[in-house]
C-alpha positions in Angstrom: -3.9 21.0 130.9 -1.0 21.2 133.2 1.9 18.7 133.2 0.9 17.3 136.6 -2.6 16.4 135.2 -1.4 15.0 131.8 0.5 12.0 133.0 -2.3 10.5 135.2 -4.8 11.2 132.5 -2.7 9.3 129.9 -2.5 6.3 132.3 -6.3 6.6 132.8 -6.7 6.5 129.0 -4.4 3.5 128.5 -5.7 1.5 131.6 -8.7 -0.2 129.8 -6.4 -1.5 127.2 -3.9 -2.9 129.7 -6.0 -5.7 131.2 -5.2 -7.7 134.3 -3.1 -10.7 135.1 -5.2 -13.8 134.5 -4.8 -15.8 137.7 -4.5 -13.1 140.4 -6.7 -10.3 138.9 -4.0 -7.8 139.6 -3.8 -4.8 137.3 -0.9 -4.7 134.9 1.6 -2.1 136.1 1.9 0.9 133.8 5.1 3.0 133.7 6.4 5.5 131.2 8.5 2.8 129.6 5.6 0.4 129.1 5.4 -0.5 125.4 1.8 -0.7 124.1 2.6 -3.5 121.7 5.3 -5.6 123.4 4.3 -5.2 127.1 0.5 -4.8 126.8 -0.1 -6.9 123.7 -2.4 -4.3 122.3 -3.3 -5.3 118.7 -3.4 -2.9 115.8 -7.1 -2.1 115.9 -7.1 -1.5 119.7 -4.0 0.7 119.3 -5.7 2.7 116.5 -8.8 3.2 118.8 -6.5 4.2 121.7 -4.6 6.7 119.5 -7.8 8.3 118.1 -9.1 8.8 121.7 -5.6 10.1 122.7 -5.5 12.7 119.9 -9.1 13.8 120.6 -8.9 13.8 124.4 -5.6 15.7 124.6 -6.1 17.9 121.5 -2.8 16.6 120.1 -2.0 17.3 116.5 -1.6 14.0 114.6 1.2 15.3 112.4 2.5 12.3 110.3 1.4 9.7 112.8 0.6 6.4 111.1 -0.3 3.2 113.0 1.5 1.2 110.4 4.8 2.6 111.7 4.2 0.6 114.9 2.2 -2.3 113.4 3.8 -3.0 109.9 2.3 -5.6 107.6 4.1 -8.9 107.6 5.3 -10.1 104.2 3.7 -13.4 103.3 5.7 -16.1 101.7 4.5 -19.2 99.9 7.5 -21.1 101.1 6.2 -22.9 104.2 9.8 -24.1 105.1 11.2 -20.6 105.4 10.6 -18.7 108.6 9.7 -15.0 108.0 12.2 -12.5 109.0 11.3 -10.3 112.0 10.2 -6.8 111.1 12.0 -4.1 113.1 9.4 -1.9 114.9 10.2 1.3 116.8 9.2 1.6 120.5 5.6 2.7 121.1 5.6 3.6 124.8 3.4 5.5 127.3 6.2 8.0 127.6 5.7 8.9 123.9 2.0 9.7 124.6 2.8 11.7 127.7 5.5 13.8 126.0 3.3 14.4 122.9 0.4 15.4 125.1 2.6 18.0 126.9 3.8 19.3 123.5 0.4 19.4 121.9 1.6 17.5 118.8 2.8 14.0 118.0 6.6 14.2 118.5 7.6 10.9 116.9 7.1 11.2 113.1 
């Protein structure tokens, strides 16, 4: 697959997970910097399905890809008065998918 074909194909793969704006039915804009978790609110199970389709569709080697890197488990506490600390999570963008598809392997281990 050539580089010119890869980028539109990645957008095509992600589009069903992006949804639309509720009141005007306009499609959510996708850019290379769109974050799958933060911008599109894709949950862990949807992201796992998306990535399985991505690896298969683009014949990308998984390497050490783990969905838990981008969707870590929250630590539970029995103290209801203590707010849990935010868990730092790396970016998980469409650009990462595009660049990995071009390289033929997951570049972000």
